[in-house]
N, C-alpha and C positions, 0 to 999 in steps of 0.2 A: 167580173171576178175571175171566173174560169180557172185554168190551171195555175194562174198566178197565186191564188189562195193556197195552193198546196205547198208553197215555199215560205209560208209564214207561220210564226209561233202563236201562242194563245193571245198575245196582244196584237196580233195581225200585223207584225212588222217583218219585213224581209230579213231572213236569217243572215244575209250577207252584211247587214249593217253591224251586227255584233261581231262577226268574223273580222271585218275590216278594223273595227275599233280595237279588238284584242291584238291583232297583228301590229298595229301602230304602237301599242303600249307594253306588250310582253317583252321582257329582255331575253327570253329564251324561246321565242315564238318559232314554231315549226309549221310551215304552210299546210302540209298534208294533215297533220294531227288537228290543227286548228279548224280547217275547213270541214273535215270529217266529223269532228266533235259538234260543231254548230249544225251541220246537216242532221246528225243523229238527234240532237236536242229538238230541232224543228220537226222531226218526223219525216224527213225527206231524203235521208241518207241511203247508202247502198246496202244496208243490212236488210235482213229478211223480216223485219217487224211489219205488222199490218198497218194499214193507214191510220188506225184509230189510237195509236200510242201517242199520248199527250204527256210530255215530261212534267213532273210535279216536283219542283225543287224542295218543297217542305217535306214531302214524303221521303225524298232521297236523303235529306238532312237527318230526319228522325231515324231512318234505317241505318245509315252509315256513320253518323256522329250523334248518337242519342244524348250525350252529355253536353253537346255544343262546344267542344274544345276548339275546333277550327274557328267557329264564329267568335268565340271569346278572344281568341288570339288576334284575328284579323279585323274584327269590328269592335273596337274598344268601347264604343257607345253602349254595347249590349253586354259588357263584361259582368255587370251585377244583376242581370236579368235571371230570375229563377229558372232552373233547368226545365221545369214544366211549361215555360213560356218562351224558351230560347228560340224555337223554330217558328213561333208566331207571336212576336212581342206586342203586336197591336191588340191582342186579346186581353192584355192586362187592363185592369181597371185604372181609371185616372189616379186613384190613391196609390196603387202599386207602382205606377209609372213615377210618381213623385218620390216614393220611397227608394226606388233603385236609381233615381237620377236620370231617367230617359223619358222625355215626353214625346210620344209618337206624333209626328207632324212638325215637330220643332227640332228635337235632338236626333231623331231618326225618321226616315221617310215613312209616311203612311202608305198602306197598300195601294197599288195602282189599280187593282182589279180583284174581284173575287175569283179564285182559281176555278171553283166549280162552275160558275156562270161562264167564265172564259172558255173552259173546256167544252161546255155544251155548245157555245157559239162556234167554236172551232170545228167540232164534229159535224154540226149542221152545214158549215161552209164546205168541208171535205165532201160530204154527201151531195151537196148541191153542185159541186164542181166535177163530180164524177158520176159514174153509174153504179156506185157501190151502195148496197142497201136498198 
């Protein structure tokens, strides 16, 4: 593992995979902004953040888009999801999913990992790959 782990996100994928994908598909891609954004998200950028910052997209969405307007605009599958579930639609009961017309795992992907568990795994890997803590 070693220092290689320090360049991976909570799914333990190299951040450059995401950066490369975005640069291939963005119509307004800017190399510097893209690379720096992906490094920041992975916790390996040039900013002064400590090693233990693990990006949480759900928390970011709740903080900066509490009504889910961005999600509803760009993810039409979730358009009818109640605001209380818009940032974590997999938490809806099967009955609620049927009611709003989005079955998790069929119409919208099921979660790939539990964020809390992934964060703990990541912090353990950071600690093991360095002399921090």
